[in-house]
C-alpha positions as CSV (number, residue, x, y, z in Angstrom):
1,M,19.4,14.3,-4.5
2,K,16.4,17.0,-2.8
3,I,16.6,18.4,-0.2
4,L,13.6,18.1,2.3
5,S,12.2,19.5,5.1
6,L,10.5,17.1,7.1
7,K,8.3,18.2,10.9
8,L,7.8,14.4,12.6
9,D,5.6,14.5,15.7
10,D,7.5,14.2,19.2
11,K,6.8,10.1,19.5
12,T,7.3,9.5,15.8
13,F,10.9,11.2,16.2
14,D,11.7,9.6,19.5
15,E,11.1,6.1,18.3
16,T,12.9,6.7,14.8
17,E,15.9,8.2,17.1
18,E,16.0,5.0,19.2
19,I,15.7,2.2,16.0
20,T,18.2,4.1,14.5
21,S,20.5,3.5,17.3
22,K,19.7,0.2,18.1
23,L,20.8,-0.1,14.3
24,N,23.6,1.8,13.8
25,L,21.8,3.5,10.8
26,D,21.6,7.2,9.9
27,R,18.7,8.8,10.1
28,N,18.6,10.4,6.7
29,Q,19.0,6.4,5.9
30,Y,16.4,4.9,8.0
31,I,13.7,8.1,6.4
32,N,14.9,7.2,3.1
33,E,14.2,3.3,3.2
34,A,11.0,4.2,5.1
35,V,9.5,6.1,2.2
36,R,10.9,3.6,-0.3
37,I,9.0,0.9,1.5
38,Y,5.9,3.0,1.8
39,N,5.5,4.4,-2.0
40,L,6.0,0.1,-3.3
41,Y,3.4,-0.3,-0.3
42,N,1.1,2.4,-1.5
43,K,1.8,1.1,-5.5
44,K,0.7,-1.9,-5.0
45,K,-2.9,-0.4,-3.3
46,L,-3.2,1.7,-6.4
47,L,-2.6,-1.5,-8.7
48,K,-5.1,-3.4,-7.3
49,K,-7.5,-0.4,-6.9
50,Q,-7.0,0.0,-10.6
51,L,-7.2,-3.9,-11.6
52,H,-11.0,-4.1,-9.4
53,K,-12.0,-0.9,-11.4
54,E,-11.2,-2.4,-15.0
55,S,-12.1,-5.9,-14.0
56,K,-15.5,-4.2,-13.0
57,I,-15.8,-3.0,-16.8
58,T,-14.9,-6.6,-17.9
59,R,-17.4,-8.3,-16.1
60,K,-19.8,-5.9,-17.7
61,D,-18.9,-6.6,-21.4
62,S,-18.4,-9.9,-20.7
63,M,-22.1,-10.0,-19.5
64,E,-23.5,-8.1,-22.7
């Protein structure tokens, strides 16, 4: 496991504290889950971009 120093703006930190308190979750666990979900979101976004790029190439070759 890696140690990370993280700077959050005050509003984000306050919201995180409020939510973790209500959910009875450890802040570290909450942030790890948030980053995991955001990574999945961005992987899908990157895959979509790559597929679109390859589709353009294939389309061009198919026309020829």
